[in-house]
C-alpha positions as CSV (number, residue, x, y, z in Angstrom):
1,M,0.0,0.0,0.0
2,H,1.2,3.5,-0.8
3,C,0.5,6.6,1.2
4,P,-2.1,8.7,-0.7
5,H,-0.5,11.9,0.7
6,C,3.2,11.5,-0.2
7,G,3.4,8.2,-2.2
8,Q,5.7,6.4,0.3
9,Q,5.3,2.7,0.1
10,Q,4.3,1.2,3.5
11,V,6.1,-1.7,5.0
12,S,3.0,-3.4,6.2
13,E,-0.8,-3.2,5.6
14,V,-1.5,-2.7,9.3
15,V,0.5,0.5,9.7
16,R,-1.6,3.3,11.2
17,F,0.4,6.3,10.1
18,C,2.7,7.0,7.2
19,S,6.4,6.7,8.1
20,R,7.4,9.7,6.0
21,C,4.6,12.3,6.4
22,G,2.6,11.0,9.3
23,F,-0.7,10.8,7.4
24,P,-3.3,8.6,9.2
25,L,-3.8,5.5,7.2
26,E,-6.5,3.8,9.2
27,G,-9.3,5.4,7.2
28,V,-7.5,4.4,4.0
29,T,-7.4,0.7,5.0
30,H,-11.1,0.9,5.9
31,L,-11.8,2.4,2.4
32,L,-9.7,-0.3,0.7
33,N,-11.3,-3.2,2.7
34,S,-14.8,-2.0,1.8
35,G,-14.1,-1.8,-1.9
36,G,-14.0,2.0,-2.1
37,L,-17.2,2.6,-0.2
38,L,-17.2,4.6,3.0
39,P,-18.1,2.4,6.0
40,T,-21.4,3.2,7.7
41,Y,-21.4,3.2,11.5
42,G,-24.3,2.2,13.7
43,S,-27.8,1.1,12.6
44,N,-30.5,2.9,10.8
45,P,-30.3,6.6,11.7
46,R,-34.1,7.0,11.6
47,E,-34.6,4.4,14.3
48,P,-34.7,6.0,17.7
49,S,-32.3,4.9,20.5
50,S,-33.4,2.7,23.4
51,R,-33.2,5.7,25.7
52,R,-35.6,7.7,23.5
53,K,-38.0,4.8,23.3
54,G,-38.0,4.4,27.1
55,V,-38.7,8.1,27.6
56,R,-41.6,7.9,25.1
57,Q,-43.0,4.9,26.9
58,G,-42.9,6.7,30.2
59,G,-44.6,9.7,28.6
60,L,-47.3,7.5,27.1
61,L,-47.9,6.0,30.6
62,L,-48.3,9.5,32.0
63,V,-50.7,10.5,29.3
64,L,-52.8,7.3,29.7
65,G,-52.9,8.0,33.4
66,I,-54.2,11.5,32.8
67,L,-57.0,10.0,30.7
68,I,-57.9,6.7,32.4
69,V,-57.7,7.7,36.1
70,P,-60.4,10.4,35.9
71,M,-62.7,8.1,33.9
72,L,-62.4,5.4,36.5
73,G,-63.1,8.1,39.2
74,I,-66.3,9.1,37.3
75,L,-67.4,5.5,37.0
76,A,-66.8,4.9,40.7
77,S,-69.0,7.9,41.6
78,F,-71.9,6.5,39.4
79,A,-71.5,2.9,40.4
80,P,-73.8,1.6,43.2
81,G,-72.6,0.0,46.4
82,R,-69.8,-2.6,46.2
83,A,-69.1,-1.9,42.5
84,G,-68.2,1.7,43.4
85,T,-65.7,0.6,45.9
86,T,-64.1,-1.7,43.4
87,F,-63.9,1.1,40.9
88,E,-62.4,3.4,43.5
89,L,-59.7,0.8,44.4
90,F,-59.0,0.3,40.7
91,A,-58.8,4.0,40.1
92,A,-56.2,4.4,42.9
93,L,-54.2,1.4,41.7
94,S,-54.2,2.7,38.1
95,A,-53.1,6.2,39.3
96,V,-50.1,4.6,41.1
97,V,-49.2,2.4,38.1
98,F,-49.6,5.1,35.5
99,F,-48.1,8.1,37.2
100,V,-45.4,6.5,39.3
101,G,-44.6,3.9,36.7
102,G,-44.4,6.5,33.9
103,L,-42.0,8.6,35.9
104,L,-39.9,5.6,36.9
105,R,-39.7,4.4,33.3
106,M,-38.5,7.8,32.1
107,L,-36.0,7.9,34.9
108,Y,-34.7,4.4,34.2
109,A,-34.4,5.2,30.4
110,G,-32.6,8.5,31.1
111,L,-30.1,7.0,33.5
112,F,-29.4,3.4,32.4
113,E,-30.3,2.9,28.7
114,D,-28.0,3.6,25.8
115,G,-28.5,6.8,23.9
116,A,-27.9,7.4,20.2
117,P,-24.8,5.6,18.9
118,R,-21.8,7.8,18.6
119,T,-20.1,7.9,15.3
120,P,-16.3,8.1,15.5
121,A,-15.0,11.4,14.5
122,M,-12.7,11.2,11.5
123,F,-10.6,14.3,11.1
124,A,-9.3,15.5,7.8
125,P,-5.6,16.5,7.6
126,Y,-4.8,20.1,7.6
127,I,-4.1,21.5,4.2
128,P,-3.1,25.1,4.1
129,S,-5.1,27.2,1.7
130,P,-3.3,29.0,-1.1
131,M,-2.6,32.7,-0.8
132,P,-5.6,34.8,-2.0
133,V,-5.0,36.4,-5.4
134,Q,-6.7,39.7,-6.2
135,M,-6.3,41.3,-9.6
136,G,-3.3,39.1,-10.4
137,V,-1.3,40.3,-7.3
138,V,-0.7,38.0,-4.4
139,N,-2.1,39.5,-1.2
140,R,0.7,39.1,1.4
141,S,-1.2,40.9,4.2
142,A,-2.8,37.6,5.3
143,S,0.5,36.1,6.4
144,L,2.8,36.9,9.2
145,P,5.7,39.3,8.6
146,P,9.2,37.9,8.2
147,A,11.1,37.0,11.3
148,Q,13.2,39.8,12.7
149,T,16.5,39.1,14.4
150,M,18.0,41.4,17.0
151,H,21.8,41.5,17.4
152,K,23.5,41.3,20.8
153,N,25.0,44.8,20.3
154,A,21.6,46.4,19.8
155,W,20.7,45.9,23.4
156,S,22.3,48.3,25.9
157,Q,23.7,46.8,29.0
158,R,21.4,46.6,31.9
159,P,22.1,49.2,34.5
160,T,22.9,48.0,38.0
161,T,20.6,49.7,40.4
162,G,23.3,50.0,43.0
163,E,25.1,52.5,40.9
164,L,22.2,54.9,40.6
165,V,22.7,56.4,44.2
166,H,26.2,56.7,45.6
167,R,26.5,54.9,48.9
168,P,27.9,56.8,51.9
169,S,31.3,55.8,53.2
170,V,31.5,53.6,56.2
171,T,33.9,55.9,57.9
172,E,32.1,59.1,57.1
173,N,30.1,59.3,60.3
174,T,33.1,58.4,62.5
175,T,35.2,61.2,60.9
176,R,32.5,63.7,61.7
177,L,32.7,62.7,65.3
178,L,36.4,63.3,65.4
179,D,36.1,66.7,63.7
180,R,33.9,67.9,66.5
181,E,35.6,69.5,69.3
182,D,35.5,67.5,72.5
183,P,34.9,69.7,75.6
184,T,37.2,67.6,77.7
185,N,40.2,67.9,75.2
186,S,40.0,71.7,74.9
187,Q,42.7,72.4,77.5
């Protein structure tokens, strides 16, 4: 197999990158193995994921609960005697099943079921675009300016901050004391 980018012949068919230019060859091997057709990932894209199906089932249970529980309550109010108690019990049981079951089904689907299958990202290699041409003249303003070099002699030597202010002498204060007239030595 030859690299489609630089033409370098590869040592093996299982090489992942070109040894000369570093071009990723994994996609090329998939393309060659599938007879020139791009491989398809996942199942039918129109088919919803199991997570989405579970959330829809939970929503359907909630909607059915909104419709069925009030109808059972109305039937329980019109039913005479023992039949009314049975309808009331059935209405309470269906409320628990539909509302709590619907919420639990949606929660289970959201937390534990698989979402839409992820397709692996295939990145195209970076190919720099040619310089834009306007009226036959190449526009150079889009690129960086040429590198500038600075010679060592162009920099002035850093000043030492100790030289900015002259330090007083260590003996300066002692000589001042000697220059003063001492009252005991004035005889």
